[in-house]
C-alpha positions as protocol buffer text, in pm:
chain_id: "A"
residue {
  index: 1
  type: MET
  ca { x: 1587 y: -602 z: -17834 }
}
residue {
  index: 2
  type: GLU
  ca { x: 1671 y: -872 z: -18088 }
}
residue {
  index: 3
  type: GLN
  ca { x: 1517 y: -1138 z: -17858 }
}
residue {
  index: 4
  type: HIS
  ca { x: 1233 y: -949 z: -17856 }
}
residue {
  index: 5
  type: ALA
  ca { x: 1179 y: -895 z: -18223 }
}
residue {
  index: 6
  type: LEU
  ca { x: 1237 y: -1280 z: -18294 }
}
residue {
  index: 7
  type: LYS
  ca { x: 967 y: -1374 z: -18056 }
}
residue {
  index: 8
  type: ARG
  ca { x: 716 y: -1144 z: -18205 }
}
residue {
  index: 9
  type: LEU
  ca { x: 783 y: -1247 z: -18547 }
}
residue {
  index: 10
  type: GLU
  ca { x: 748 y: -1626 z: -18459 }
}
residue {
  index: 11
  type: LYS
  ca { x: 420 y: -1502 z: -18300 }
}
residue {
  index: 12
  type: VAL
  ca { x: 319 y: -1346 z: -18640 }
}
residue {
  index: 13
  type: GLU
  ca { x: 462 y: -1664 z: -18841 }
}
residue {
  index: 14
  type: GLU
  ca { x: 238 y: -1875 z: -18609 }
}
residue {
  index: 15
  type: ASN
  ca { x: -53 y: -1650 z: -18663 }
}
residue {
  index: 16
  type: GLN
  ca { x: -22 y: -1728 z: -19019 }
}
residue {
  index: 17
  type: ARG
  ca { x: -24 y: -2069 z: -18990 }
}
residue {
  index: 18
  type: LYS
  ca { x: -330 y: -2086 z: -18800 }
}
residue {
  index: 19
  type: ALA
  ca { x: -530 y: -1910 z: -19119 }
}
residue {
  index: 20
  type: TYR
  ca { x: -420 y: -2153 z: -19359 }
}
residue {
  index: 21
  type: GLU
  ca { x: -513 y: -2441 z: -19154 }
}
residue {
  index: 22
  type: LYS
  ca { x: -822 y: -2617 z: -19264 }
}
residue {
  index: 23
  type: LYS
  ca { x: -1130 y: -2585 z: -19036 }
}
residue {
  index: 24
  type: LYS
  ca { x: -1236 y: -2942 z: -18921 }
}
residue {
  index: 25
  type: ASP
  ca { x: -1639 y: -2919 z: -18980 }
}
residue {
  index: 26
  type: GLY
  ca { x: -1848 y: -3214 z: -18819 }
}
residue {
  index: 27
  type: PHE
  ca { x: -2132 y: -3250 z: -19102 }
}
residue {
  index: 28
  type: PRO
  ca { x: -2127 y: -3085 z: -19446 }
}
residue {
  index: 29
  type: TRP
  ca { x: -2396 y: -2829 z: -19406 }
}
residue {
  index: 30
  type: LYS
  ca { x: -2300 y: -2619 z: -19749 }
}
residue {
  index: 31
  type: GLN
  ca { x: -2299 y: -2994 z: -19941 }
}
residue {
  index: 32
  type: ILE
  ca { x: -2626 y: -3078 z: -19808 }
}
residue {
  index: 33
  type: ILE
  ca { x: -2789 y: -2743 z: -19869 }
}
residue {
  index: 34
  type: MET
  ca { x: -2639 y: -2687 z: -20244 }
}
residue {
  index: 35
  type: GLY
  ca { x: -2763 y: -3066 z: -20316 }
}
residue {
  index: 36
  type: LEU
  ca { x: -3091 y: -3007 z: -20204 }
}
residue {
  index: 37
  type: LEU
  ca { x: -3136 y: -2661 z: -20409 }
}
residue {
  index: 38
  type: PHE
  ca { x: -3016 y: -2802 z: -20697 }
}
residue {
  index: 39
  type: GLY
  ca { x: -3255 y: -3114 z: -20641 }
}
residue {
  index: 40
  type: VAL
  ca { x: -3546 y: -2855 z: -20628 }
}
residue {
  index: 41
  type: ILE
  ca { x: -3421 y: -2671 z: -20920 }
}
residue {
  index: 42
  type: LEU
  ca { x: -3426 y: -2969 z: -21155 }
}
residue {
  index: 43
  type: LEU
  ca { x: -3762 y: -3084 z: -20988 }
}
residue {
  index: 44
  type: LEU
  ca { x: -3922 y: -2723 z: -21097 }
}
residue {
  index: 45
  type: MET
  ca { x: -3766 y: -2765 z: -21437 }
}
residue {
  index: 46
  type: LEU
  ca { x: -3898 y: -3129 z: -21483 }
}
residue {
  index: 47
  type: ILE
  ca { x: -4254 y: -3004 z: -21357 }
}
residue {
  index: 48
  type: GLN
  ca { x: -4242 y: -2738 z: -21603 }
}
residue {
  index: 49
  type: MET
  ca { x: -4189 y: -2948 z: -21894 }
}
residue {
  index: 50
  type: ILE
  ca { x: -4434 y: -3211 z: -21814 }
}
residue {
  index: 51
  type: VAL
  ca { x: -4751 y: -2912 z: -21759 }
}
residue {
  index: 52
  type: LYS
  ca { x: -4648 y: -2783 z: -22091 }
}
């Protein structure tokens, strides 16, 4: 009984460790999209200042 409980605890701890591991993403899509949005907003602001 005790061995079963220890095995179960070990599995739970392993699953919790997996949740905190950083996922490896091949390409930083979020950073590129945020950069493009920031660029578009800056461009629109500059156009608005020039047109005034």
